[in-house]
Backbone as a printed PyTorch tensor [residue, N CA C, xyz], in Angstrom:
tensor([[[ 96.3150,  67.9490,  67.9500],
         [ 96.1210,  69.3880,  66.8310],
         [ 96.6430,  70.4530,  67.7980]],

        [[ 97.2530,  71.5850,  67.3180],
         [ 97.6080,  72.5010,  68.0370],
         [ 96.3960,  73.6850,  68.9730]],

        [[ 96.8720,  73.9950,  69.9260],
         [ 95.4410,  74.6770,  70.6860],
         [ 95.3610,  76.1840,  69.7730]],

        [[ 94.3920,  77.0160,  69.5240],
         [ 94.2470,  77.9340,  68.9900],
         [ 94.5650,  78.9920,  70.1440]],

        [[ 94.9060,  80.3030,  69.6820],
         [ 95.8220,  81.5810,  70.2330],
         [ 94.3710,  81.9570,  70.5930]],

        [[ 94.2450,  82.2240,  71.9550],
         [ 92.9400,  83.4980,  72.3670],
         [ 93.8160,  85.0190,  72.1870]],

        [[ 92.7680,  85.5170,  71.5700],
         [ 93.0880,  86.8920,  71.4500],
         [ 92.6910,  87.9700,  72.6030]],

        [[ 93.6710,  88.7290,  73.1030],
         [ 93.0660,  89.4840,  74.0820],
         [ 92.6470,  90.4270,  73.1710]],

        [[ 91.5800,  91.6610,  73.8250],
         [ 91.1200,  92.4750,  73.9700],
         [ 91.8760,  93.4730,  74.0840]],

        [[ 92.3680,  94.2720,  73.6330],
         [ 92.9950,  95.6490,  74.1170],
         [ 92.4010,  96.5150,  74.6420]],

        [[ 92.8110,  97.1110,  75.7270],
         [ 92.0390,  97.8150,  76.6700],
         [ 91.6770,  98.8550,  75.6480]],

        [[ 90.5430,  99.7070,  75.9870],
         [ 90.1160, 101.0030,  75.1730],
         [ 90.1670, 102.3380,  76.3620]],

        [[ 89.4890, 103.3120,  75.8940],
         [ 89.4070, 104.5500,  76.8750],
         [ 88.2500, 103.8210,  77.6720]],

        [[ 87.1360, 102.8130,  77.5640],
         [ 85.8780, 102.9520,  78.5200],
         [ 86.4830, 101.6980,  78.8490]],

        [[ 87.8750, 101.2790,  78.8200],
         [ 87.6390,  99.3470,  79.6730],
         [ 88.7050, 100.4380,  80.9800]],

        [[ 88.0270,  99.7220,  82.5670],
         [ 88.5690, 100.5100,  83.4890],
         [ 89.9320,  99.9000,  84.1820]],

        [[ 91.0610, 100.1500,  84.5660],
         [ 92.1180,  99.2030,  85.0870],
         [ 92.1070,  98.9830,  86.1080]],

        [[ 92.9180,  98.2450,  86.3750],
         [ 92.9410,  97.9940,  87.8840],
         [ 94.6370,  97.8510,  88.4520]],

        [[ 94.6500,  98.3090,  89.2500],
         [ 96.0380,  98.3900,  89.5710],
         [ 96.3420,  97.3030,  91.1230]],

        [[ 97.4410,  96.3520,  90.5440],
         [ 97.0980,  95.5690,  91.8280],
         [ 98.2640,  95.7050,  92.8360]],

        [[ 97.9760,  95.4970,  94.0210],
         [ 98.3810,  96.1470,  95.1680],
         [ 97.6130,  96.2120,  96.5990]],

        [[ 98.2240,  96.3870,  97.6810],
         [ 97.7560,  96.2940,  98.6210],
         [ 97.7260,  97.7460,  99.3410]],

        [[ 96.7730,  98.4160,  99.7720],
         [ 96.9580,  99.8220,  99.9380],
         [ 96.3270,  99.8430, 101.2940]],

        [[ 96.2860, 100.3600, 102.4890],
         [ 95.8040, 100.3620, 103.6220],
         [ 95.3270, 101.9800, 103.7780]],

        [[ 94.0990, 101.6930, 104.5590],
         [ 94.0610, 103.5620, 105.0420],
         [ 94.5200, 104.1330, 106.1990]],

        [[ 94.6780, 105.1380, 106.0810],
         [ 95.3880, 106.3350, 106.8340],
         [ 95.0020, 105.6120, 108.3520]],

        [[ 93.7220, 105.5090, 108.7140],
         [ 93.2080, 105.3430, 110.0400],
         [ 93.5830, 103.2060, 110.3720]],

        [[ 94.2860, 102.8520, 109.4960],
         [ 94.3940, 101.4390, 109.8580],
         [ 93.2450, 100.3500, 108.8460]],

        [[ 93.4640,  99.4730, 108.7370],
         [ 92.5400,  98.2280, 108.8520],
         [ 91.7030,  97.3580, 109.9530]],

        [[ 90.4710,  97.1090, 110.0770],
         [ 89.6310,  96.9060, 110.6520],
         [ 90.0170,  95.4460, 111.2500]],

        [[ 90.7790,  94.9690, 112.7420],
         [ 90.6440,  93.4050, 112.5520],
         [ 89.9190,  93.1850, 113.3600]],

        [[ 89.5800,  91.8880, 113.1580],
         [ 88.0140,  90.7900, 113.7680],
         [ 89.3720,  89.5200, 114.3030]],

        [[ 88.4800,  88.8870, 115.2900],
         [ 89.1920,  87.4050, 115.3930],
         [ 87.4130,  86.8770, 115.3400]],

        [[ 87.5090,  85.3210, 114.9670],
         [ 86.3900,  84.7620, 114.6230],
         [ 86.1930,  83.3460, 114.8320]],

        [[ 85.1990,  82.8990, 115.9110],
         [ 85.4740,  81.4140, 116.1160],
         [ 83.9210,  80.6900, 115.6310]],

        [[ 82.9640,  81.7070, 114.8470],
         [ 82.1260,  80.5480, 114.2960],
         [ 81.6730,  81.5830, 113.2030]],

        [[ 80.9770,  81.0040, 112.1930],
         [ 80.7360,  81.4930, 111.1350],
         [ 79.1190,  81.0050, 110.2190]],

        [[ 78.5540,  81.9450, 109.7560],
         [ 77.1400,  81.6430, 109.3460],
         [ 77.0810,  81.8920, 107.8440]],

        [[ 76.4280,  81.1980, 106.9320],
         [ 76.7150,  81.5210, 105.7450],
         [ 75.1480,  81.4030, 105.0550]],

        [[ 74.9720,  82.3020, 104.0260],
         [ 73.5240,  82.6190, 103.4900],
         [ 73.7430,  83.1960, 102.2260]],

        [[ 73.2680,  83.0940, 101.3350],
         [ 73.1590,  83.3600,  99.9470],
         [ 71.7660,  83.4880,  99.5520]],

        [[ 71.7790,  84.5620,  97.8150],
         [ 71.3280,  84.6520,  97.1850],
         [ 71.1770,  84.4070,  96.0650]],

        [[ 70.9610,  84.3750,  95.1470],
         [ 71.1380,  84.1760,  93.4630],
         [ 72.4470,  84.9010,  93.1150]],

        [[ 72.2170,  86.0750,  93.3510],
         [ 73.4200,  86.9620,  93.0910],
         [ 75.0190,  86.9830,  93.9430]],

        [[ 74.5880,  86.9930,  95.2240],
         [ 75.7460,  86.9650,  96.2690],
         [ 76.1230,  85.8950,  97.3020]],

        [[ 76.7480,  85.9510,  98.0960],
         [ 77.2110,  85.0040,  99.2160],
         [ 77.3420,  86.3060, 100.3520]],

        [[ 76.5450,  86.1010, 101.3910],
         [ 76.8340,  86.5840, 102.8790],
         [ 77.3220,  85.5410, 103.6300]],

        [[ 78.7200,  86.2660, 104.6710],
         [ 78.9670,  85.4710, 105.5660],
         [ 79.4210,  86.4000, 107.1190]],

        [[ 78.7350,  85.9370, 107.6450],
         [ 78.6120,  86.5620, 108.8020],
         [ 79.6740,  85.9540, 110.3590]],

        [[ 80.6630,  86.5050, 110.5300],
         [ 81.4340,  86.4040, 111.5130],
         [ 81.6520,  86.7280, 112.8410]],

        [[ 81.2170,  85.6590, 113.7620],
         [ 81.0280,  86.3720, 114.8990],
         [ 81.8030,  85.5240, 116.3540]],

        [[ 82.5060,  85.7690, 117.4600],
         [ 82.7720,  84.9810, 118.0930],
         [ 81.8270,  84.8120, 119.4150]],

        [[ 81.9420,  83.8640, 119.7980],
         [ 81.5340,  82.7290, 120.8480],
         [ 81.4450,  83.0030, 122.3690]],

        [[ 80.7430,  83.9060, 123.3710],
         [ 81.4300,  84.3740, 124.4120],
         [ 80.2100,  84.4980, 125.6490]],

        [[ 80.6200,  84.4720, 126.6850],
         [ 79.7100,  84.1710, 127.6300],
         [ 78.7850,  85.3290, 128.2950]],

        [[ 77.8450,  85.0540, 128.3080],
         [ 76.8760,  85.6220, 128.6830],
         [ 76.1160,  85.3650, 130.0010]],

        [[ 76.1230,  86.7490, 130.9020],
         [ 76.6960,  87.5610, 130.9020],
         [ 78.2130,  87.7890, 131.0580]],

        [[ 78.8170,  89.0760, 130.1520],
         [ 80.6570,  88.2100, 129.8890],
         [ 81.4730,  88.8960, 131.4080]],

        [[ 80.6910,  89.1220, 132.4290],
         [ 81.9000,  88.6320, 133.1810],
         [ 81.2590,  87.2330, 134.1560]],

        [[ 80.7000,  86.6750, 133.9550],
         [ 80.7320,  85.7260, 134.5720],
         [ 81.3390,  84.3790, 133.4900]],

        [[ 82.2710,  83.5800, 134.3850],
         [ 83.0970,  82.6450, 133.9690],
         [ 83.0310,  81.3070, 134.9210]],

        [[ 81.7730,  80.1300, 134.7540],
         [ 81.6450,  79.5550, 135.5800],
         [ 81.1930,  78.2270, 134.9590]],

        [[ 80.7520,  76.6150, 135.6590],
         [ 81.3860,  75.8850, 134.7480],
         [ 79.7220,  75.9070, 133.3340]],

        [[ 78.6570,  76.4340, 134.5830],
         [ 77.3590,  76.5980, 134.3790],
         [ 76.5420,  77.5680, 133.5640]],

        [[ 78.1800,  78.4910, 132.3970],
         [ 77.8880,  79.4720, 131.8460],
         [ 76.9140,  79.4490, 130.5810]],

        [[ 76.3300,  80.3460, 130.1880],
         [ 75.6590,  80.5920, 128.9800],
         [ 76.3980,  81.5500, 127.8500]],

        [[ 76.5440,  80.5140, 126.8610],
         [ 76.9480,  81.2620, 125.9660],
         [ 76.2390,  81.9900, 124.7980]],

        [[ 76.9590,  82.7910, 124.4790],
         [ 76.4830,  83.5240, 123.1970],
         [ 77.2630,  84.1980, 121.6030]],

        [[ 76.5120,  84.3040, 120.9950],
         [ 77.6860,  84.1120, 119.7970],
         [ 77.2740,  85.9560, 119.3500]],

        [[ 78.4270,  86.6440, 119.0140],
         [ 78.0940,  88.4880, 119.1700],
         [ 78.9230,  88.0130, 117.6020]],

        [[ 78.2140,  89.1580, 117.1050],
         [ 78.3350,  89.1140, 115.5220],
         [ 79.6040,  90.6170, 115.6690]],

        [[ 80.4060,  89.9690, 114.7240],
         [ 81.8850,  90.7480, 114.3200],
         [ 81.7690,  91.0430, 113.3880]],

        [[ 81.3830,  91.1560, 112.4640],
         [ 81.4100,  91.3690, 110.9800],
         [ 80.7220,  90.4300, 110.3460]],

        [[ 80.3920,  90.7170, 108.6440],
         [ 79.8510,  90.1680, 107.6230],
         [ 80.3370,  91.0350, 106.2940]],

        [[ 80.2940,  89.4630, 105.9450],
         [ 81.4050,  89.8790, 104.3930],
         [ 80.0400,  89.6940, 103.2130]],

        [[ 79.6880,  90.6650, 102.1780],
         [ 79.3560,  89.8970, 101.2010],
         [ 80.0500,  90.0680, 100.0400]],

        [[ 80.3830,  88.9040,  99.0900],
         [ 80.6870,  88.5830,  97.6800],
         [ 79.8010,  87.9800,  97.0080]],

        [[ 80.3440,  88.7320,  95.5470],
         [ 79.8140,  88.1980,  94.5120],
         [ 80.2770,  86.2730,  94.4270]],

        [[ 79.1940,  85.8340,  93.9460],
         [ 79.4820,  84.1410,  93.5990],
         [ 81.0850,  84.0910,  93.0970]],

        [[ 82.0230,  84.5610,  92.2520],
         [ 82.6330,  84.4820,  91.2860],
         [ 83.6280,  84.7140,  91.9260]],

        [[ 83.7390,  85.4490,  93.4990],
         [ 85.1690,  85.9030,  94.3290],
         [ 84.5330,  84.5530,  95.5030]],

        [[ 83.3030,  84.2730,  95.7670],
         [ 83.3490,  82.8820,  97.1210],
         [ 84.0480,  81.8900,  96.4450]],

        [[ 84.1960,  81.5980,  95.0030],
         [ 84.9520,  80.3560,  94.3130],
         [ 86.0890,  80.7560,  94.4440]],

        [[ 86.4570,  81.7140,  94.4050],
         [ 88.1310,  81.9170,  94.2220],
         [ 88.8360,  82.0880,  95.5820]],

        [[ 87.5630,  82.6930,  96.7970],
         [ 88.1320,  82.1250,  98.3080],
         [ 88.1930,  80.9450,  98.3650]],

        [[ 87.1470,  80.2660,  97.7280],
         [ 87.0830,  78.3850,  97.9580],
         [ 88.5180,  78.1310,  97.6870]],

        [[ 88.9490,  78.1540,  96.7440],
         [ 90.2030,  78.0810,  95.9560],
         [ 91.3880,  78.1370,  96.8700]],

        [[ 91.5000,  79.6710,  96.8350],
         [ 92.6050,  79.9840,  97.4520],
         [ 92.8010,  78.8080,  99.0740]],

        [[ 91.2550,  79.1140,  99.9770],
         [ 91.8270,  78.6230, 100.9590],
         [ 92.1750,  77.3560, 101.4040]],

        [[ 91.5070,  76.4140, 100.0230],
         [ 91.6980,  75.0320,  99.9270],
         [ 93.3010,  74.7870,  99.6700]],

        [[ 93.9200,  75.5240,  98.7840],
         [ 94.9260,  76.2660,  98.7490],
         [ 96.2890,  75.9140,  99.6880]],

        [[ 95.4470,  76.8210, 100.6060],
         [ 96.0690,  77.2940, 101.9630],
         [ 96.1450,  76.1810, 102.9720]],

        [[ 95.1070,  75.4620, 103.2180],
         [ 94.6990,  74.6270, 104.3080],
         [ 95.9280,  73.3110, 103.4790]],

        [[ 95.9940,  72.8910, 102.7640],
         [ 96.4430,  71.7480, 102.1230],
         [ 97.6550,  72.0190, 102.1630]],

        [[ 98.2270,  73.3950, 101.8420],
         [ 99.7360,  73.9630, 102.5810],
         [100.1780,  73.9390, 104.0170]],

        [[ 99.1840,  74.2580, 104.4230],
         [ 99.6750,  74.2600, 106.3670],
         [ 99.2790,  72.3280, 106.8300]],

        [[ 98.5310,  72.1510, 105.8620],
         [ 98.2470,  70.2820, 106.4040],
         [ 99.8400,  69.5050, 106.2800]],

        [[100.4920,  70.2770, 105.1870],
         [101.5990,  69.4500, 104.5420],
         [102.8640,  69.4240, 105.5920]],

        [[103.2570,  70.7830, 106.0610],
         [103.7480,  70.8270, 106.7660],
         [103.0500,  70.6750, 108.6080]],

        [[102.1370,  70.4990, 108.8530],
         [101.3370,  70.7270, 110.4290],
         [101.0120,  69.1260, 110.2620]],

        [[100.5150,  68.6600, 109.2990],
         [ 99.7970,  67.7180, 109.8860],
         [ 97.9960,  68.0680, 109.5370]],

        [[ 97.5640,  66.5810, 109.5770],
         [ 95.8070,  67.0600, 109.4940],
         [ 95.1390,  67.6550, 110.3600]],

        [[ 94.3960,  69.2100, 110.5830],
         [ 93.7180,  69.6610, 110.6570],
         [ 92.8550,  68.7400, 110.7980]],

        [[ 92.0160,  68.7670, 112.2520],
         [ 90.8970,  67.8820, 113.1110],
         [ 90.0270,  68.8160, 113.1300]],

        [[ 88.7470,  68.8270, 112.6630],
         [ 87.4500,  69.5750, 113.3010],
         [ 86.4920,  68.8330, 114.0420]],

        [[ 86.0790,  69.6510, 114.6320],
         [ 85.1900,  69.0440, 115.7240],
         [ 83.9720,  68.5630, 115.6790]],

        [[ 82.9390,  67.7150, 115.8520],
         [ 81.6670,  67.1780, 115.4990],
         [ 81.1010,  68.0460, 115.2020]],

        [[ 80.9330,  69.0090, 116.3430],
         [ 79.7660,  70.5600, 116.1000],
         [ 80.4350,  71.2980, 114.6750]],

        [[ 81.5190,  70.9850, 113.4670],
         [ 81.4850,  71.5830, 112.8720],
         [ 81.3160,  70.7880, 111.4620]],

        [[ 80.4280,  69.3970, 111.4500],
         [ 80.7520,  68.2670, 110.5390],
         [ 79.3060,  69.0130, 109.7530]],

        [[ 79.9820,  68.7200, 108.7310],
         [ 78.2640,  69.3720, 107.5580],
         [ 77.2690,  68.2280, 107.1870]]])
């Protein structure tokens, strides 16, 4: 049985347009490093908090140093964007492992 063609709704004056392309603010993009992730959610969105594990106090580097997580940035996404990000990261990890071998996840990160 042939598939029915889906009709696309033509844009109207009230339809917002989206230009695809990446632009960067004049002052540059905020760049962070993260080796710690915490996620929480509501029925409306997902919040991902990125942090970095660092020694406390910062100057102390010794075998018995206390480590803390310094939060670097938090990103809140709509559920649809979270699902898109899941798929995008899944594809990226699969391609990376295809070329470089399996990424090992430590016991600390097991779900």
